[in-house]
N, C-alpha and C positions, 0 to 999 in steps of 0.2 A: 771674288770676280774682279777683273781689272776694270778700271773706269774707261779704258779704251776698248770699244766694242764696234765691230763691223757687222751690221745686219745684212741678210741676203739682199743683194742688189735688185735682182729680178727673180721671181719664183716661176719656174716652168717645169712641167712634167717632161722628163727626158730619159725615160727608161731605155729607149732604143733610138738610135739615130741611123737612118738608112742612107747610105751613100749611093747617089745616082749620077752616072756620068752625063755631063751636059751634051755630049756628042751622041747620046742614044735617046732621042725624044720618045721612042716607043715605050720606054720604061716610066715616063713621067706619070701618066694616068694610073698605071698599076701601083706606083708608089703612093699616090694620093689615096687609093682605096685599100691599102695594105694593112691598115690598123696600127701603123707605127705612130709614135708620138712626134717624131722629128724627122725631117728629110733635109739633107743638104745636097743641092744641085752642084755638081763638081765641075769647076773649070780648070782644076790643077792636074794632079798626077794621073787621073783616070782619062785624060784627054791628050791625044797625040798632038805635037806641036803644029802640024798642018791643019788640025781641026779646031784650033783654039777660037778663031773668030766665028766659025759656024756654031760652035758650042755656046758661045756667049749669046748669040742671036736666039738659039733654041731656048736657053734658060730664060731670057727676057719674055719670050712668047709664053712659056709655061707659067711664069709668075702671073702674067696678065690674064691668061685664058682659063686657068684652072682655079677652082674654088678651094684653096688650101684651108683657109680658116673655117669655111663651112663644113669641112670634113674633120675639124679638130686637129689639124696637122700644123705644127710650127715649121716654117720653111726658112732655110738658110742657103746662102751661096758661099761655096769655098772659092775664093779668088786665087789667082796665081800669086806666086811669091813676090815680095818687094824687090827682089833682085832680077826680075824679068821685065821685058818690055810690054807685057800684057796687063800687069796689075793696075795701072792707072785707068785704062779704059774699062777694065772689069768693073771697078768701083763707080766710075762716072756714068758709064752707059747703063749699068743695071739700076743704079739709084735714080738717074734722070728718067728712065723709061718704065721702071717698074718698082720704084722705091716704096710706093704706097702699099704694095703687096708683100713686102719683104720684112721678115722678123729680125734676122741677124745676118751678119757677115762673119765667116770663119776665115781667119788669117793663118796660113800655113807657116811652119818653120819660124815661129817667133823666137828671136834670140835675146832681145833686150826690150825694155818698156817703150823705147822710142819707136819701135816697129808698130806697136799698138797706137801710139800717139799720132803717127803719120796718117793712119787710116781714120782715126777719130777726127782729126782736123779736116780731112776731106769730107767726112759725113756731116760735120757741123755746117760747112759751107753749102753742101748740096741740099741738105734739108731746108736751110733758109731759102736757097735759090728756088727750090721746087715748092715751098710752102707746105711741106709734108706735116701731117698731123701726128703720124706715128713716129716713135723714136726707134731707130734701128740699133739693135744691140751689136756687140762685138764678142766673138769667141776666139780663143787663141789656141793653136796647136803647139804643145810643148813636145818637140820631136828632134831636138838636137842637143848636143852636150852643152852648147852655149845657153840655150833656152832653159835647160834644167839647172845650170849653174846660177841663173838669174831668176828662177821661178818665183821666189818670194818677192823680189823687187817688182816683177811684172804684175803680180797679184796686188801688191800694196798700192802701187800707183794707178794701175788700170781700173781698180774698183771705184776710184773717184770719178771716173767718166762713164764709158759705155760698156766696159768689160763685164761679162756675165758668167763666163765659164772657161775652164781650161780643159783641153783634151790631151790625152797621152797618145802620141803617134809612135807606136812601138817599132814600126819598120824602119823609118828614117832615124829614129833614136838608136836602134841597133847599128845601122850603117854609120851614123855619126861617131859612135863609140867604138867602131870596128869590132863589134861583138861577133863572135864566131857562131853565127846562126843564119839560116835562110828561111826559117819557119816563122811566119808573121804571127806574133802573139802567142805562139806555143812555147813549150818548155824545151830546154836543151838537156838531153840526158846526161851530159857531162857535168852539169851544174847541180850541186846537192840542194835542190829546192827550186824556188821560183826566182829566176834572175831578174824579173821585172818588179819584184816586190819593193825594193828600196826606192826606185824611181816613182812608181805609182803612189807610194806612201808619201814621199816628199811633195809631190804635186798636190795630193789630196789635203795634206796639212796646210799648204799655202792657200788653197781654196777655202778651207773651213776657217782659217784665221781671218780672211778678208771678205767673207760673204759671197764667194763664187761657187758655181756648181762644178764638181770634178767628174769628168766623163772618161771612161776607158775607151781605147781605140779598137782597131780591127783585130779579127782572128781570121787568118787567111785560108784555113782548110775548111771549105764548106761541106766536105764529106765527113766531118768529124763533129757532130752535134754535141757529143758528150765532152769533147775537148773544149768546145766553145762555152758550154755551161760551166765547166770547171774554171775556166779563165774568168768568166763573169762573176762566179761566186767568190773567187779570190779578190776581185776588184770591189765587189759589194762589201766584203768583210772589212776592207780598208776604208770604206766610206764613200766610194764612187756611187753616183746616182744612176748611171746608165752606161751603155756600151754601144759601139757602132755595130751595124750589120752591113756586110758587103754583099749580101744576097738575101732576098726576101725570106728564105727558109730560116734565117737566124733571128727574125723579128720575134716570133713567139717564144724562142728560147730566152732572149733578153727580157721580154716582158714577164716571163715566169720567174726569173731570178730576181728582178728588181721590183717586183710587186710583193709587198709583205703578205704572207699567207694569212687566211682568216684566223688560224690558231695564234699566230704572233700578234695580230691586231687585238684579238680578244684578251690575250694575256696583258698586253700593254694597257688596255682599258681597265682591267682588274687592278693593275698596279696603281693607276691614277686614282681609282675609286678607293682603294685601301688607304692610300696616303691622305686623301681628302678626309676620310673618316678619322684617321689618326690625328690630323691637324685639328679637327673639331674637338678632339679630346685633349688638346694641348700637347700632343706628341709630335716629334720631328721624324720619327721612323716607325716602321711597322713590320710585321712578319706576314709573309704570303707564301703558301705552299712550302713552309718550313725554311724559308730564306729571308734574311734581312733585306728590307728595301728602305731607301731614304730619298733625299732630294736628287741625288745623282740618278737614281732609278727613275724618278719622275722625268728628268730631262731626256733620258734614253727612250722612255715610253712615249713621251710627247713626239719625238722624232718619227716613231713608227705610226702613231695615230695621224699626225699631220700629213705624212706621205700617203697613207691610205685614203685620207679625205681628198687630197689633191688629185689622186688617180681617179677616185670615184667621180669627182666633179667633171673630169674630162670625158667620162663615159656617158654623161647625161645630156 
């Protein structure tokens, strides 16, 4: 094992992240009570330009008026892009007026580490100015060719500060690469396999190398639950911890996929017990169910057990 190790910066359960347009306040309380782990109140793509200021006001009111933490929901705000006239006031107004209720800020279309640094510098100043006790985290959307080209650099430098997670924004990523698809998160029948595999894998490796949470993005067809679950399973197989929901009907689907089933948890516990017994006998490996298990098996099993424990803790 290398002497250079990056432990997880912040541990949060994030099996599903529900996107809620800031311009639709009627959805806020429903999101609060939906059973989702994470909600992001959106000021960016889901809000029309003429509604940006009203959406910001709605989001600030929702942060202050609703008991997100009391319902076990982590709440984030997706700000507008750094290339817009809305971004500065998004950060300043939300943090000044509701920063004590905010868990993270989600930055869209991050292309280079300095994009993250800009928001972090603003948060440093605002938290001091407001005397906030809570530390607001940062999450970044990797959804452009530039962002993916720099994803390792973004993760490596960002984790030294507030960066907690990277999200794969498949729709804008497809547009940025001029990929021939209009199906958000789905598969292109002309491609022999999963055209998003390499991108999600690269982002996930960057996250795991530097202690960040990798989260898969949206699946656009809300009438295709099996397609959603298939996409979620592919992301989970690569190491993602969760996936977005763009409709409440997708929440249970994500929770199902990203919650280790009891049989998997029980097997992981048996692996750890068998290796503990082997260690007591001076052995570094053991056999379980006819298969060799060793220290690498223990590391994989520990991941399953810890995730199950974290999910269980949020349910109590």
